[in-house]
C-alpha positions in Angstrom: -26.0 4.3 15.3 -23.7 7.0 13.7 -21.7 6.1 16.9 -21.5 2.4 16.3 -20.1 3.2 12.6 -17.5 5.6 14.0 -16.4 2.8 16.7 -16.2 0.3 13.8 -13.6 2.6 12.0 -11.7 3.0 15.2 -11.7 -0.9 15.5 -10.4 -1.3 12.0 -7.6 1.1 12.7 -6.5 -0.6 15.9 -7.6 -4.3 14.0 -9.2 -5.1 16.9 -10.8 -8.1 15.6 -12.8 -8.6 19.0 -14.5 -5.0 18.8 -15.1 -5.6 15.0 -17.2 -8.4 15.7 -19.1 -7.1 18.9 -19.8 -4.0 16.6 -21.1 -5.8 13.4 -23.2 -7.9 15.4 -24.7 -5.3 17.1 -25.3 -3.3 13.9 -27.2 -6.5 12.5 -29.1 -6.9 15.3 -30.1 -3.7 15.0 -30.9 -4.2 11.5 -33.0 -7.1 12.0 -35.1 -5.7 14.5 -37.0 -3.5 11.5 -37.0 -0.1 13.9 -35.2 1.5 11.0 -36.5 2.4 7.2 -35.1 0.0 4.5 -33.0 3.0 3.1 -31.4 3.6 7.0 -30.4 0.0 6.8 -29.1 0.1 3.6 -26.9 2.8 4.3 -25.4 1.6 7.7 -24.6 -1.7 5.3 -23.0 0.6 2.7 -21.1 2.6 5.5 -20.0 -0.8 6.9 -18.7 -1.7 3.3 -16.6 1.5 2.8 -14.8 1.4 5.8 -13.6 -2.6 5.3 -13.0 -1.2 1.9 -11.0 1.7 3.1 -9.4 0.7 6.3 -8.8 -3.2 6.3 -5.7 -4.0 4.6 -7.0 -6.1 1.5 -10.1 -5.3 2.4 -11.5 -5.4 -0.9 -9.8 -9.0 -1.9 -11.3 -10.7 1.3 -14.7 -8.9 0.8 -14.5 -10.3 -3.0 -13.7 -14.1 -1.7 -16.4 -13.7 0.8 -19.1 -13.2 -1.7 -17.2 -15.1 -4.6 -20.6 -16.7 -5.4 -22.5 -13.8 -5.9 -22.3 -12.3 -9.8 -22.0 -8.8 -8.3 -19.7 -9.9 -5.6 -20.0 -7.6 -2.5 -22.2 -5.1 -4.3 -25.0 -7.7 -4.1 -25.8 -5.8 -0.8 -27.2 -2.7 -3.4 -29.7 -5.5 -4.6 -31.4 -6.2 -1.6 -35.3 -5.4 -1.6 -36.0 -5.5 2.1 -34.6 -5.4 5.7 -34.3 -9.4 5.6 -31.6 -9.6 2.9 -29.5 -6.4 4.0 -29.4 -9.0 7.4 -28.2 -11.9 5.5 -25.8 -9.5 3.9 -24.2 -8.5 7.0 -24.1 -12.0 8.2 -22.3 -13.5 5.3 -20.2 -9.9 5.6 -19.4 -10.7 9.1 -17.0 -14.1 7.7 -14.4 -11.3 6.5 -13.5 -11.4 10.3 -12.2 -14.8 9.7 -9.5 -14.2 7.1 -8.2 -11.5 9.9 -5.2 -13.5 11.4 -3.7 -11.1 14.0 -0.2 -13.1 14.5 0.7 -13.4 10.7 -1.2 -9.7 10.0 0.9 -7.9 12.4 4.2 -9.5 11.4 3.6 -8.5 7.8 2.4 -4.7 8.5 6.1 -4.8 10.4 7.6 -5.7 7.8 5.7 -3.4 5.5 6.8 -0.4 7.8 10.2 -1.7 7.7 10.0 -1.3 3.8 8.9 2.3 3.8 11.7 3.5 6.1 14.0 1.9 4.1 12.7 3.7 1.1 12.5 6.8 2.9 15.8 6.2 3.7 17.8 5.1 0.6 15.8 7.9 -1.1 16.7 11.1 1.3 17.8 13.7 -1.2 14.6 13.0 -3.6 10.8 14.2 -2.9 9.4 11.9 -1.0 5.5 12.2 -0.4 3.1 9.6 1.1 1.4 9.0 -2.2 4.3 8.2 -4.5 5.7 5.5 -1.2 2.1 4.1 -1.0 2.5 3.6 -4.7 5.9 2.1 -4.0 4.4 -0.8 -1.3 1.1 -1.4 -3.1 -0.9 0.0 -0.5 -3.5 3.1 -0.2 -2.0 6.8 1.4 -4.6 6.7 3.9 -4.1 3.2 4.9 -0.4 3.6 5.0 -0.5 6.9 6.9 -2.7 4.9 9.5 -0.1 2.2 9.9 2.8 4.4 10.0 1.2 6.2 12.8 0.2 2.7 15.1 4.0 0.9 14.3 6.1 4.0 14.3 4.3 5.9 16.4 5.2 8.8 14.8 3.5 10.7 11.6 4.9 10.2 8.0 5.8 13.2 7.6 7.9 14.0 10.8 9.7 10.3 10.2 10.6 11.8 6.3 11.7 15.1 7.8 13.8 13.6 10.8 15.7 11.1 8.2 16.6 14.0 5.8 17.4 16.5 8.8 20.2 13.5 9.9 21.2 13.1 6.6 22.2 17.0 6.3 24.1 16.2 9.3 26.3 14.1 8.1 
């Protein structure tokens, strides 16, 4: 089960919708099989929720929309009384994947990285931190770090240092 959760994290980081679907389907089937205890299954579903909120761009907003009919939103998971309730939550949760549009998301992420690069290039003499730039573009530092590594093929700090060195050469 832990391996599936780790694989789900990787699928989120790679934005691999097919892999996300496969893993969520497998996790749901495992919960439905009643082989684990209620507490174990609740822990699995909680991990899925955490990964989504942390690693998926706009994950919290999307999760809120998927669970908008529930008074407590996606936190209705914690009202589950048995494994059937968790399975029901997981099946509804999987609609989160309907919000992922690969092409549109890719373009938006590339634009975001371009905005980050521009910010760094315009402020080379200032102290630049991942947190500060993430605040400027309204995303979490962890997510910015992941996106930057994916689209620039280098770490954020490496890019900042490169820009500062190039500026110093001029």
